[in-house]
N, CA and C atoms of all chains as a GROMACS GRO file, in nm:
protein
  594
    1MET      N    1  -0.167   0.430   1.073
    1MET     CA    2  -0.285   0.480   1.057
    1MET      C    3  -0.267   0.618   0.989
    2PRO      N    4  -0.334   0.624   0.861
    2PRO     CA    5  -0.340   0.776   0.812
    2PRO      C    6  -0.432   0.848   0.850
    3ILE      N    7  -0.391   0.976   0.891
    3ILE     CA    8  -0.491   1.079   0.947
    3ILE      C    9  -0.434   1.209   0.928
    4ALA      N   10  -0.513   1.306   0.939
    4ALA     CA   11  -0.476   1.439   0.952
    4ALA      C   12  -0.551   1.530   1.027
    5LEU      N   13  -0.478   1.640   1.081
    5LEU     CA   14  -0.500   1.728   1.158
    5LEU      C   15  -0.579   1.845   1.091
    6ALA      N   16  -0.674   1.918   1.133
    6ALA     CA   17  -0.735   2.034   1.088
    6ALA      C   18  -0.767   2.138   1.166
    7ASN      N   19  -0.762   2.280   1.141
    7ASN     CA   20  -0.802   2.368   1.229
    7ASN      C   21  -0.840   2.494   1.150
    8GLY      N   22  -0.977   2.511   1.158
    8GLY     CA   23  -1.045   2.599   1.039
    8GLY      C   24  -1.002   2.548   0.906
    9ASP      N   25  -0.965   2.636   0.804
    9ASP     CA   26  -0.952   2.602   0.697
    9ASP      C   27  -0.788   2.529   0.666
   10GLN      N   28  -0.749   2.518   0.788
   10GLN     CA   29  -0.581   2.487   0.762
   10GLN      C   30  -0.596   2.346   0.802
   11THR      N   31  -0.524   2.264   0.728
   11THR     CA   32  -0.525   2.095   0.704
   11THR      C   33  -0.381   2.064   0.692
   12THR      N   34  -0.334   1.964   0.785
   12THR     CA   35  -0.196   1.925   0.761
   12THR      C   36  -0.210   1.806   0.625
   13PHE      N   37  -0.074   1.755   0.582
   13PHE     CA   38  -0.054   1.638   0.502
   13PHE      C   39  -0.130   1.516   0.578
   14GLN      N   40  -0.144   1.436   0.503
   14GLN     CA   41  -0.159   1.301   0.589
   14GLN      C   42  -0.043   1.258   0.629
   15LEU      N   43  -0.078   1.197   0.757
   15LEU     CA   44   0.025   1.182   0.867
   15LEU      C   45   0.002   1.010   0.901
   16THR      N   46   0.114   0.975   0.944
   16THR     CA   47   0.118   0.858   1.001
   16THR      C   48   0.049   0.870   1.160
   17GLY      N   49  -0.046   0.804   1.207
   17GLY     CA   50  -0.082   0.815   1.316
   17GLY      C   51  -0.064   0.698   1.393
   18LEU      N   52  -0.018   0.660   1.504
   18LEU     CA   53   0.037   0.566   1.568
   18LEU      C   54  -0.056   0.540   1.709
   19ILE      N   55  -0.134   0.421   1.689
   19ILE     CA   56  -0.216   0.384   1.804
   19ILE      C   57  -0.156   0.353   1.909
   20ASP      N   58  -0.206   0.420   2.041
   20ASP     CA   59  -0.119   0.389   2.160
   20ASP      C   60  -0.223   0.397   2.282
   21THR      N   61  -0.263   0.256   2.326
   21THR     CA   62  -0.313   0.251   2.436
   21THR      C   63  -0.306   0.303   2.563
   22GLY      N   64  -0.143   0.308   2.564
   22GLY     CA   65  -0.106   0.369   2.701
   22GLY      C   66  -0.084   0.518   2.674
   23ALA      N   67  -0.149   0.591   2.586
   23ALA     CA   68  -0.144   0.738   2.587
   23ALA      C   69  -0.287   0.772   2.648
   24ASP      N   70  -0.257   0.883   2.721
   24ASP     CA   71  -0.403   0.918   2.773
   24ASP      C   72  -0.490   1.012   2.664
   25SER      N   73  -0.403   1.054   2.582
   25SER     CA   74  -0.502   1.156   2.506
   25SER      C   75  -0.397   1.146   2.354
   26VAL      N   76  -0.475   1.218   2.254
   26VAL     CA   77  -0.413   1.245   2.120
   26VAL      C   78  -0.286   1.336   2.146
   27LEU      N   79  -0.168   1.307   2.125
   27LEU     CA   80  -0.045   1.377   2.106
   27LEU      C   81   0.000   1.380   1.998
   28ALA      N   82   0.043   1.520   1.971
   28ALA     CA   83   0.130   1.562   1.855
   28ALA      C   84   0.257   1.649   1.864
   29SER      N   85   0.346   1.652   1.755
   29SER     CA   86   0.439   1.738   1.766
   29SER      C   87   0.391   1.886   1.752
   30ASP      N   88   0.448   1.973   1.812
   30ASP     CA   89   0.427   2.118   1.803
   30ASP      C   90   0.448   2.168   1.677
   31TYR      N   91   0.529   2.117   1.596
   31TYR     CA   92   0.558   2.160   1.457
   31TYR      C   93   0.428   2.173   1.363
   32LEU      N   94   0.325   2.049   1.427
   32LEU     CA   95   0.232   2.056   1.350
   32LEU      C   96   0.134   2.184   1.373
   33ALA      N   97   0.130   2.221   1.506
   33ALA     CA   98   0.056   2.336   1.549
   33ALA      C   99   0.113   2.442   1.450
   34ASP      N  100   0.231   2.458   1.443
   34ASP     CA  101   0.297   2.578   1.367
   34ASP      C  102   0.220   2.557   1.208
   35GLN      N  103   0.223   2.418   1.148
   35GLN     CA  104   0.164   2.422   1.044
   35GLN      C  105   0.026   2.448   1.028
   36LEU      N  106  -0.061   2.448   1.150
   36LEU     CA  107  -0.217   2.460   1.141
   36LEU      C  108  -0.201   2.605   1.168
   37GLY      N  109  -0.154   2.688   1.199
   37GLY     CA  110  -0.158   2.825   1.252
   37GLY      C  111  -0.204   2.835   1.404
   38ILE      N  112  -0.210   2.753   1.508
   38ILE     CA  113  -0.258   2.724   1.619
   38ILE      C  114  -0.177   2.789   1.693
   39ASP      N  115  -0.205   2.922   1.782
   39ASP     CA  116  -0.140   2.983   1.890
   39ASP      C  117  -0.138   2.914   2.023
   40LEU      N  118  -0.031   2.832   2.074
   40LEU     CA  119  -0.049   2.765   2.184
   40LEU      C  120  -0.022   2.841   2.307
   41ASP      N  121   0.008   2.984   2.311
   41ASP     CA  122  -0.004   3.028   2.416
   41ASP      C  123  -0.179   3.037   2.445
   42ASP      N  124  -0.256   3.030   2.350
   42ASP     CA  125  -0.415   3.053   2.363
   42ASP      C  126  -0.447   2.905   2.382
   43HIS      N  127  -0.393   2.847   2.467
   43HIS     CA  128  -0.437   2.689   2.495
   43HIS      C  129  -0.570   2.650   2.567
   44ASP      N  130  -0.626   2.529   2.539
   44ASP     CA  131  -0.739   2.511   2.640
   44ASP      C  132  -0.701   2.434   2.793
   45GLY      N  133  -0.551   2.392   2.790
   45GLY     CA  134  -0.509   2.323   2.905
   45GLY      C  135  -0.379   2.282   2.888
   46GLU      N  136  -0.322   2.264   3.008
   46GLU     CA  137  -0.169   2.234   3.022
   46GLU      C  138  -0.136   2.125   3.118
   47THR      N  139  -0.044   2.039   3.092
   47THR     CA  140  -0.021   1.965   3.168
   47THR      C  141   0.128   1.890   3.143
   48THR      N  142   0.198   1.823   3.223
   48THR     CA  143   0.346   1.788   3.210
   48THR      C  144   0.331   1.618   3.193
   49LEU      N  145   0.369   1.567   3.098
   49LEU     CA  146   0.370   1.437   3.080
   49LEU      C  147   0.517   1.370   3.051
   50GLY      N  148   0.545   1.249   3.089
   50GLY     CA  149   0.666   1.185   3.034
   50GLY      C  150   0.641   1.125   2.915
   51VAL      N  151   0.744   1.189   2.819
   51VAL     CA  152   0.747   1.136   2.675
   51VAL      C  153   0.888   1.069   2.649
   52GLY      N  154   0.878   0.918   2.614
   52GLY     CA  155   1.004   0.887   2.574
   52GLY      C  156   1.128   0.930   2.670
   53GLY      N  157   1.094   0.914   2.805
   53GLY     CA  158   1.184   0.914   2.903
   53GLY      C  159   1.212   1.093   2.944
   54HIS      N  160   1.158   1.158   2.861
   54HIS     CA  161   1.161   1.300   2.899
   54HIS      C  162   1.052   1.362   2.985
   55VAL      N  163   1.054   1.449   3.051
   55VAL     CA  164   0.952   1.520   3.079
   55VAL      C  165   0.906   1.641   3.000
   56ALA      N  166   0.773   1.655   2.948
   56ALA     CA  167   0.733   1.780   2.850
   56ALA      C  168   0.640   1.823   2.892
   57ALA      N  169   0.618   1.967   2.875
   57ALA     CA  170   0.475   2.048   2.926
   57ALA      C  171   0.419   2.029   2.766
   58VAL      N  172   0.283   1.992   2.778
   58VAL     CA  173   0.204   1.947   2.664
   58VAL      C  174   0.110   2.050   2.708
   59ARG      N  175   0.077   2.119   2.579
   59ARG     CA  176  -0.037   2.229   2.552
   59ARG      C  177  -0.138   2.176   2.493
   60TYR      N  178  -0.290   2.166   2.511
   60TYR     CA  179  -0.396   2.125   2.446
   60TYR      C  180  -0.481   2.219   2.352
   61LYS      N  181  -0.524   2.197   2.252
   61LYS     CA  182  -0.596   2.264   2.192
   61LYS      C  183  -0.689   2.177   2.102
   62THR      N  184  -0.842   2.200   2.099
   62THR     CA  185  -0.935   2.112   2.072
   62THR      C  186  -0.927   2.157   1.920
   63ILE      N  187  -0.914   2.058   1.840
   63ILE     CA  188  -0.919   2.077   1.662
   63ILE      C  189  -0.971   1.960   1.606
   64SER      N  190  -1.014   1.931   1.489
   64SER     CA  191  -1.064   1.845   1.419
   64SER      C  192  -0.949   1.743   1.374
   65ILE      N  193  -0.999   1.607   1.373
   65ILE     CA  194  -0.905   1.497   1.336
   65ILE      C  195  -0.951   1.415   1.248
   66ARG      N  196  -0.898   1.381   1.115
   66ARG     CA  197  -0.965   1.332   1.028
   66ARG      C  198  -0.896   1.166   1.011
   67LEU      N  199  -0.969   1.080   0.991
   67LEU     CA  200  -0.923   0.934   0.948
   67LEU      C  201  -0.972   0.882   0.848
   68TYR      N  202  -0.850   0.846   0.738
   68TYR     CA  203  -0.861   0.780   0.603
   68TYR      C  204  -0.887   0.656   0.618
   69PRO      N  205  -0.986   0.569   0.608
   69PRO     CA  206  -0.995   0.460   0.606
   69PRO      C  207  -0.933   0.362   0.532
   70LYS      N  208  -0.936   0.413   0.393
   70LYS     CA  209  -0.850   0.285   0.326
   70LYS      C  210  -0.747   0.376   0.245
   71GLY      N  211  -0.760   0.523   0.220
   71GLY     CA  212  -0.709   0.569   0.154
   71GLY      C  213  -0.741   0.718   0.127
   72GLU      N  214  -0.652   0.840   0.057
   72GLU     CA  215  -0.715   0.945   0.056
   72GLU      C  216  -0.838   0.967  -0.036
   73ASP      N  217  -0.836   0.903  -0.097
   73ASP     CA  218  -0.963   0.902  -0.237
   73ASP      C  219  -1.119   0.855  -0.183
   74ASP      N  220  -1.068   0.783  -0.056
   74ASP     CA  221  -1.205   0.756   0.012
   74ASP      C  222  -1.252   0.874   0.110
   75PRO      N  223  -1.388   0.875   0.162
   75PRO     CA  224  -1.445   1.007   0.239
   75PRO      C  225  -1.380   0.959   0.364
   76HIS      N  226  -1.334   1.067   0.437
   76HIS     CA  227  -1.259   1.042   0.554
   76HIS      C  228  -1.376   1.076   0.676
   77ILE      N  229  -1.344   1.019   0.786
   77ILE     CA  230  -1.419   1.044   0.914
   77ILE      C  231  -1.360   1.139   0.971
   78GLU      N  232  -1.460   1.222   1.031
   78GLU     CA  233  -1.362   1.375   1.083
   78GLU      C  234  -1.465   1.394   1.235
   79TRP      N  235  -1.360   1.412   1.324
   79TRP     CA  236  -1.438   1.451   1.475
   79TRP      C  237  -1.343   1.549   1.529
   80GLN      N  238  -1.391   1.647   1.633
   80GLN     CA  239  -1.342   1.695   1.730
   80GLN      C  240  -1.243   1.670   1.834
   81ALA      N  241  -1.131   1.698   1.895
   81ALA     CA  242  -1.084   1.621   1.980
   81ALA      C  243  -0.976   1.714   2.040
   82PRO      N  244  -0.966   1.704   2.195
   82PRO     CA  245  -0.830   1.787   2.240
   82PRO      C  246  -0.699   1.717   2.189
   83VAL      N  247  -0.629   1.797   2.129
   83VAL     CA  248  -0.476   1.756   2.066
   83VAL      C  249  -0.364   1.790   2.176
   84GLY      N  250  -0.300   1.727   2.236
   84GLY     CA  251  -0.191   1.787   2.327
   84GLY      C  252  -0.049   1.770   2.225
   85PHE      N  253   0.002   1.937   2.220
   85PHE     CA  254   0.104   1.950   2.139
   85PHE      C  255   0.239   1.937   2.232
   86ILE      N  256   0.320   1.871   2.178
   86ILE     CA  257   0.452   1.850   2.266
   86ILE      C  258   0.565   1.914   2.209
   87PRO      N  259   0.640   2.023   2.272
   87PRO     CA  260   0.736   2.111   2.211
   87PRO      C  261   0.855   1.999   2.154
   88ASN      N  262   0.913   2.024   2.047
   88ASN     CA  263   1.039   1.943   1.970
   88ASN      C  264   1.011   1.806   1.947
   89TRP      N  265   0.895   1.758   1.961
   89TRP     CA  266   0.874   1.614   1.929
   89TRP      C  267   0.829   1.561   1.823
   90HIS      N  268   0.912   1.450   1.771
   90HIS     CA  269   0.896   1.392   1.656
   90HIS      C  270   0.952   1.268   1.654
   91SER      N  271   0.878   1.174   1.600
   91SER     CA  272   0.957   1.042   1.617
   91SER      C  273   0.924   0.943   1.505
   92TYR      N  274   0.885   0.851   1.515
   92TYR     CA  275   0.848   0.720   1.412
   92TYR      C  276   0.710   0.770   1.338
   93GLY      N  277   0.652   0.842   1.420
   93GLY     CA  278   0.510   0.904   1.370
   93GLY      C  279   0.490   1.029   1.406
   94PHE      N  280   0.380   1.106   1.352
   94PHE     CA  281   0.368   1.254   1.415
   94PHE      C  282   0.264   1.265   1.537
   95VAL      N  283   0.198   1.150   1.544
   95VAL     CA  284   0.067   1.186   1.603
   95VAL      C  285   0.038   1.036   1.688
   96LEU      N  286   0.043   1.058   1.845
   96LEU     CA  287   0.003   0.951   1.901
   96LEU      C  288  -0.155   0.979   1.900
   97LEU      N  289  -0.231   0.804   1.888
   97LEU     CA  290  -0.376   0.830   1.927
   97LEU      C  291  -0.388   0.763   2.013
   98GLY      N  292  -0.409   0.817   2.154
   98GLY     CA  293  -0.450   0.757   2.265
   98GLY      C  294  -0.605   0.737   2.301
   99SER      N  295  -0.595   0.736   2.421
   99SER     CA  296  -0.749   0.717   2.494
   99SER      C  297  -0.849   0.819   2.460
  100VAL      N  298  -0.838   0.932   2.523
  100VAL     CA  299  -0.931   1.057   2.480
  100VAL      C  300  -0.889   1.100   2.355
  101GLY      N  301  -1.030   1.093   2.274
  101GLY     CA  302  -0.981   1.165   2.147
  101GLY      C  303  -0.977   1.054   2.020
  102PHE      N  304  -0.926   0.940   2.066
  102PHE     CA  305  -0.964   0.843   1.964
  102PHE      C  306  -0.982   0.696   2.007
  103LEU      N  307  -0.942   0.638   2.128
  103LEU     CA  308  -1.004   0.509   2.172
  103LEU      C  309  -1.152   0.546   2.217
  104ASP      N  310  -1.188   0.655   2.257
  104ASP     CA  311  -1.327   0.675   2.298
  104ASP      C  312  -1.431   0.688   2.168
  105GLN      N  313  -1.375   0.725   2.064
  105GLN     CA  314  -1.450   0.722   1.961
  105GLN      C  315  -1.461   0.598   1.874
  106PHE      N  316  -1.388   0.472   1.904
  106PHE     CA  317  -1.360   0.378   1.798
  106PHE      C  318  -1.348   0.270   1.873
  107THR      N  319  -1.382   0.140   1.812
  107THR     CA  320  -1.334  -0.005   1.866
  107THR      C  321  -1.207  -0.041   1.803
  108VAL      N  322  -1.095  -0.044   1.834
  108VAL     CA  323  -0.974  -0.084   1.786
  108VAL      C  324  -0.949  -0.213   1.810
  109THR      N  325  -0.929  -0.332   1.750
  109THR     CA  326  -0.857  -0.455   1.736
  109THR      C  327  -0.753  -0.452   1.658
  110ALA      N  328  -0.640  -0.492   1.743
  110ALA     CA  329  -0.479  -0.503   1.651
  110ALA      C  330  -0.454  -0.669   1.682
  111SER      N  331  -0.409  -0.679   1.587
  111SER     CA  332  -0.347  -0.870   1.568
  111SER      C  333  -0.220  -0.838   1.517
  112ARG      N  334  -0.118  -0.886   1.602
  112ARG     CA  335  -0.004  -0.877   1.529
  112ARG      C  336   0.012  -1.044   1.439
  113PHE      N  337  -0.088  -1.124   1.503
  113PHE     CA  338  -0.067  -1.257   1.398
  113PHE      C  339  -0.128  -1.228   1.262
  114ALA      N  340  -0.236  -1.150   1.250
  114ALA     CA  341  -0.288  -1.100   1.123
  114ALA      C  342  -0.209  -0.989   1.073
  115GLN      N  343  -0.108  -0.912   1.136
  115GLN     CA  344  -0.058  -0.826   1.114
  115GLN      C  345  -0.116  -0.710   1.034
  116ALA      N  346  -0.242  -0.678   1.134
  116ALA     CA  347  -0.360  -0.572   1.079
  116ALA      C  348  -0.412  -0.526   1.204
  117VAL      N  349  -0.474  -0.407   1.158
  117VAL     CA  350  -0.562  -0.312   1.278
  117VAL      C  351  -0.678  -0.298   1.223
  118ALA      N  352  -0.783  -0.318   1.284
  118ALA     CA  353  -0.928  -0.281   1.231
  118ALA      C  354  -0.984  -0.195   1.330
  119VAL      N  355  -1.002  -0.069   1.274
  119VAL     CA  356  -1.098   0.042   1.354
  119VAL      C  357  -1.234   0.032   1.294
  120GLU      N  358  -1.313   0.025   1.414
  120GLU     CA  359  -1.486   0.035   1.358
  120GLU      C  360  -1.542   0.122   1.459
  121HIS      N  361  -1.676   0.118   1.428
  121HIS     CA  362  -1.747   0.217   1.520
  121HIS      C  363  -1.727   0.178   1.667
  122ARG      N  364  -1.751   0.273   1.753
  122ARG     CA  365  -1.732   0.235   1.892
  122ARG      C  366  -1.832   0.124   1.940
  123ASP      N  367  -1.929   0.152   1.915
  123ASP     CA  368  -2.068   0.039   1.926
  123ASP      C  369  -2.022  -0.123   1.911
  124ALA      N  370  -1.923  -0.109   1.834
  124ALA     CA  371  -1.896  -0.266   1.797
  124ALA      C  372  -1.829  -0.344   1.903
  125PHE      N  373  -1.775  -0.287   1.995
  125PHE     CA  374  -1.717  -0.371   2.134
  125PHE      C  375  -1.828  -0.409   2.192
  126ASP      N  376  -1.952  -0.307   2.216
  126ASP     CA  377  -2.059  -0.390   2.305
  126ASP      C  378  -2.163  -0.510   2.207
  127ASP      N  379  -2.143  -0.451   2.058
  127ASP     CA  380  -2.216  -0.559   1.978
  127ASP      C  381  -2.142  -0.710   2.008
  128ARG      N  382  -2.004  -0.712   2.014
  128ARG     CA  383  -1.947  -0.820   2.006
  128ARG      C  384  -1.948  -0.899   2.174
  129PHE      N  385  -1.900  -0.833   2.266
  129PHE     CA  386  -1.899  -0.857   2.389
  129PHE      C  387  -2.029  -0.809   2.509
  130GLY      N  388  -2.105  -0.764   2.476
  130GLY     CA  389  -2.223  -0.718   2.524
  130GLY      C  390  -2.158  -0.584   2.637
  131ALA      N  391  -2.271  -0.512   2.649
  131ALA     CA  392  -2.227  -0.355   2.709
  131ALA      C  393  -2.183  -0.400   2.852
  132VAL      N  394  -2.078  -0.348   2.865
  132VAL     CA  395  -1.986  -0.376   3.003
  132VAL      C  396  -2.016  -0.226   3.090
  133LEU      N  397  -2.048  -0.114   3.026
  133LEU     CA  398  -2.060  -0.005   3.103
  133LEU      C  399  -2.206   0.022   3.058
  134VAL      N  400  -2.295   0.048   3.178
  134VAL     CA  401  -2.418   0.102   3.169
  134VAL      C  402  -2.424   0.209   3.221
  135THR      N  403  -2.482   0.327   3.142
  135THR     CA  404  -2.522   0.446   3.223
  135THR      C  405  -2.623   0.500   3.230
  136MET      N  406  -0.918  -0.734   0.225
  136MET     CA  407  -0.812  -0.629   0.168
  136MET      C  408  -0.665  -0.667   0.216
  137GLU      N  409  -0.602  -0.679   0.117
  137GLU     CA  410  -0.447  -0.693   0.122
  137GLU      C  411  -0.359  -0.596   0.220
  138PRO      N  412  -0.311  -0.601   0.335
  138PRO     CA  413  -0.248  -0.487   0.369
  138PRO      C  414  -0.119  -0.451   0.321
  139ILE      N  415  -0.102  -0.298   0.353
  139ILE     CA  416  -0.015  -0.265   0.284
  139ILE      C  417   0.123  -0.274   0.353
  140ARG      N  418   0.233  -0.323   0.283
  140ARG     CA  419   0.369  -0.344   0.329
  140ARG      C  420   0.474  -0.249   0.301
  141THR      N  421   0.541  -0.194   0.381
  141THR     CA  422   0.655  -0.112   0.350
  141THR      C  423   0.790  -0.128   0.401
  142ASP      N  424   0.902  -0.140   0.276
  142ASP     CA  425   1.014  -0.175   0.334
  142ASP      C  426   1.109  -0.060   0.350
  143PHE      N  427   1.137  -0.036   0.470
  143PHE     CA  428   1.241   0.114   0.520
  143PHE      C  429   1.385   0.081   0.516
  144LYS      N  430   1.425  -0.031   0.440
  144LYS     CA  431   1.568  -0.050   0.450
  144LYS      C  432   1.634   0.046   0.363
  145GLY      N  433   1.741   0.087   0.398
  145GLY     CA  434   1.819   0.188   0.312
  145GLY      C  435   1.766   0.323   0.352
  146TYR      N  436   1.664   0.348   0.448
  146TYR     CA  437   1.618   0.482   0.467
  146TYR      C  438   1.634   0.509   0.631
  147GLU      N  439   1.749   0.435   0.668
  147GLU     CA  440   1.763   0.441   0.832
  147GLU      C  441   1.793   0.596   0.865
  148GLY      N  442   1.741   0.663   0.937
  148GLY     CA  443   1.808   0.775   0.984
  148GLY      C  444   1.739   0.891   0.921
  149LYS      N  445   1.639   0.860   0.840
  149LYS     CA  446   1.579   0.952   0.731
  149LYS      C  447   1.453   0.983   0.785
  150TYR      N  448   1.382   1.109   0.732
  150TYR     CA  449   1.229   1.131   0.752
  150TYR      C  450   1.166   1.076   0.616
  151VAL      N  451   1.057   0.996   0.607
  151VAL     CA  452   1.013   0.951   0.491
  151VAL      C  453   0.860   0.975   0.466
  152ALA      N  454   0.815   0.994   0.353
  152ALA     CA  455   0.662   0.990   0.323
  152ALA      C  456   0.657   0.862   0.216
  153LEU      N  457   0.540   0.812   0.258
  153LEU     CA  458   0.478   0.695   0.164
  153LEU      C  459   0.382   0.711   0.059
  154ASP      N  460   0.393   0.651  -0.044
  154ASP     CA  461   0.246   0.652  -0.118
  154ASP      C  462   0.138   0.596  -0.048
  155SER      N  463   0.022   0.666  -0.033
  155SER     CA  464  -0.071   0.602   0.060
  155SER      C  465  -0.130   0.485  -0.039
  156ARG      N  466  -0.134   0.475  -0.148
  156ARG     CA  467  -0.199   0.367  -0.212
  156ARG      C  468  -0.106   0.234  -0.205
  157THR      N  469   0.025   0.245  -0.217
  157THR     CA  470   0.124   0.126  -0.243
  157THR      C  471   0.217   0.121  -0.100
  158GLY      N  472   0.222   0.223  -0.020
  158GLY     CA  473   0.312   0.180   0.095
  158GLY      C  474   0.440   0.201   0.066
  159LYS      N  475   0.499   0.234  -0.057
  159LYS     CA  476   0.618   0.268  -0.090
  159LYS      C  477   0.674   0.390  -0.065
  160ILE      N  478   0.796   0.396  -0.022
  160ILE     CA  479   0.868   0.537   0.019
  160ILE      C  480   0.889   0.619  -0.111
  161VAL      N  481   0.849   0.726  -0.104
  161VAL     CA  482   0.841   0.815  -0.222
  161VAL      C  483   0.928   0.949  -0.225
  162LEU      N  484   0.940   0.987  -0.086
  162LEU     CA  485   1.013   1.100  -0.050
  162LEU      C  486   1.081   1.064   0.092
  163ALA      N  487   1.210   1.124   0.090
  163ALA     CA  488   1.291   1.122   0.206
  163ALA      C  489   1.384   1.255   0.213
  164ALA      N  490   1.420   1.287   0.330
  164ALA     CA  491   1.449   1.425   0.387
  164ALA      C  492   1.532   1.376   0.511
  165GLU      N  493   1.609   1.483   0.519
  165GLU     CA  494   1.742   1.460   0.627
  165GLU      C  495   1.668   1.511   0.761
  166ASP      N  496   1.574   1.604   0.749
  166ASP     CA  497   1.516   1.665   0.857
  166ASP      C  498   1.344   1.683   0.835
  167LEU      N  499   1.301   1.705   0.927
  167LEU     CA  500   1.136   1.731   0.914
  167LEU      C  501   1.106   1.838   0.840
  168GLU      N  502   1.155   1.971   0.835
  168GLU     CA  503   1.140   2.062   0.763
  168GLU      C  504   1.153   2.027   0.636
  169GLY      N  505   1.276   1.958   0.612
  169GLY     CA  506   1.294   1.926   0.456
  169GLY      C  507   1.188   1.840   0.408
  170LEU      N  508   1.123   1.740   0.474
  170LEU     CA  509   1.020   1.656   0.437
  170LEU      C  510   0.902   1.737   0.407
  171PHE      N  511   0.867   1.819   0.494
  171PHE     CA  512   0.720   1.906   0.446
  171PHE      C  513   0.747   1.973   0.329
  172GLU      N  514   0.844   2.033   0.320
  172GLU     CA  515   0.907   2.110   0.167
  172GLU      C  516   0.894   2.030   0.079
  173ARG      N  517   0.961   1.927   0.044
  173ARG     CA  518   0.938   1.800  -0.035
  173ARG      C  519   0.784   1.767  -0.063
  174ALA      N  520   0.699   1.755   0.036
  174ALA     CA  521   0.566   1.698   0.012
  174ALA      C  522   0.460   1.805  -0.038
  175LYS      N  523   0.514   1.940  -0.056
  175LYS     CA  524   0.427   2.039  -0.091
  175LYS      C  525   0.374   2.014  -0.252
  176GLY      N  526   0.251   2.027  -0.280
  176GLY     CA  527   0.203   1.991  -0.394
  176GLY      C  528   0.206   1.848  -0.444
  177ARG      N  529   0.237   1.770  -0.370
  177ARG     CA  530   0.213   1.603  -0.396
  177ARG      C  531   0.107   1.536  -0.339
  178ASP      N  532   0.055   1.463  -0.415
  178ASP     CA  533  -0.078   1.407  -0.382
  178ASP      C  534  -0.050   1.227  -0.346
  179HIS      N  535  -0.140   1.195  -0.281
  179HIS     CA  536  -0.136   1.028  -0.258
  179HIS      C  537  -0.012   1.025  -0.169
  180ILE      N  538   0.019   1.094  -0.073
  180ILE     CA  539   0.135   1.074   0.007
  180ILE      C  540   0.064   1.064   0.178
  181VAL      N  541   0.149   0.990   0.252
  181VAL     CA  542   0.124   0.988   0.400
  181VAL      C  543   0.283   1.019   0.450
  182LEU      N  544   0.289   1.126   0.527
  182LEU     CA  545   0.415   1.152   0.609
  182LEU      C  546   0.436   1.082   0.727
  183GLY      N  547   0.554   0.989   0.716
  183GLY     CA  548   0.569   0.936   0.816
  183GLY      C  549   0.683   1.003   0.920
  184GLY      N  550   0.738   0.920   1.006
  184GLY     CA  551   0.835   1.010   1.081
  184GLY      C  552   0.984   0.947   1.060
  185ARG      N  553   1.067   0.964   1.140
  185ARG     CA  554   1.231   0.925   1.126
  185ARG      C  555   1.222   0.780   1.131
  186VAL      N  556   1.278   0.721   1.024
  186VAL     CA  557   1.301   0.562   1.030
  186VAL      C  558   1.470   0.530   1.109
  187PRO      N  559   1.436   0.491   1.236
  187PRO     CA  560   1.513   0.442   1.319
  187PRO      C  561   1.642   0.345   1.274
  188PHE      N  562   1.756   0.343   1.312
  188PHE     CA  563   1.870   0.256   1.276
  188PHE      C  564   1.833   0.116   1.346
  189ALA      N  565   1.920   0.020   1.298
  189ALA     CA  566   1.852  -0.116   1.356
  189ALA      C  567   1.909  -0.106   1.494
  190ASP      N  568   2.012  -0.064   1.518
  190ASP     CA  569   2.092  -0.069   1.658
  190ASP      C  570   2.062   0.040   1.752
  191GLU      N  571   1.959   0.140   1.700
  191GLU     CA  572   1.909   0.220   1.777
  191GLU      C  573   1.831   0.198   1.886
  192PRO      N  574   1.869   0.253   2.020
  192PRO     CA  575   1.779   0.224   2.128
  192PRO      C  576   1.612   0.283   2.094
  193ILE      N  577   1.514   0.203   2.123
  193ILE     CA  578   1.375   0.270   2.112
  193ILE      C  579   1.331   0.269   2.247
  194PRO      N  580   1.260   0.410   2.300
  194PRO     CA  581   1.227   0.437   2.430
  194PRO      C  582   1.100   0.329   2.461
  195VAL      N  583   1.090   0.308   2.582
  195VAL     CA  584   0.962   0.231   2.615
  195VAL      C  585   0.868   0.354   2.637
  196GLY      N  586   0.732   0.308   2.591
  196GLY     CA  587   0.633   0.416   2.609
  196GLY      C  588   0.633   0.504   2.502
  197LEU      N  589   0.596   0.640   2.530
  197LEU     CA  590   0.586   0.725   2.408
  197LEU      C  591   0.727   0.755   2.369
  198GLY      N  592   0.714   0.777   2.268
  198GLY     CA  593   0.850   0.817   2.196
  198GLY      C  594   0.869   0.791   2.036
   0.00000   0.00000   0.00000
């Protein structure tokens, strides 16, 4: 999923975002915090998570996330969310798109059979299945 | 819309960037810093991560 992170007037390159229903939040390499000029000592929260079999101290900062629906020439969607930065972590993608900050923003449908992922407005779930949660 | 397919063969162990329009690998580097350096000034690219080797264990969960 092509995404970018933004902090003020600083923006990353477009990055591969991996949708992860098992991740509690949006998580990223702290290398990206450096790129965005974020001082993680001035964080919004800190927790300890198991990441790829290791325990890591994750520091959160609320910044902007941009989603590029079809490509960078199309208008992007942008929202604010807490992003947890993991020290010295990077793997097959740079950003994990988890529950808080991504799956609470969109309805995501994944199909290995179709070999495709659809990201729709979050109300699409209720439109399709009816409202499960009434507040 | 036709989904984009990327062939990662031959890039195992390297950090790669893809053309956002075609999905083809257009940049490769030995490390993350090198990839970001090479990406400067380039348009239409999406930075991926490190391509694993075929026999490399992949962690369960975040990784």
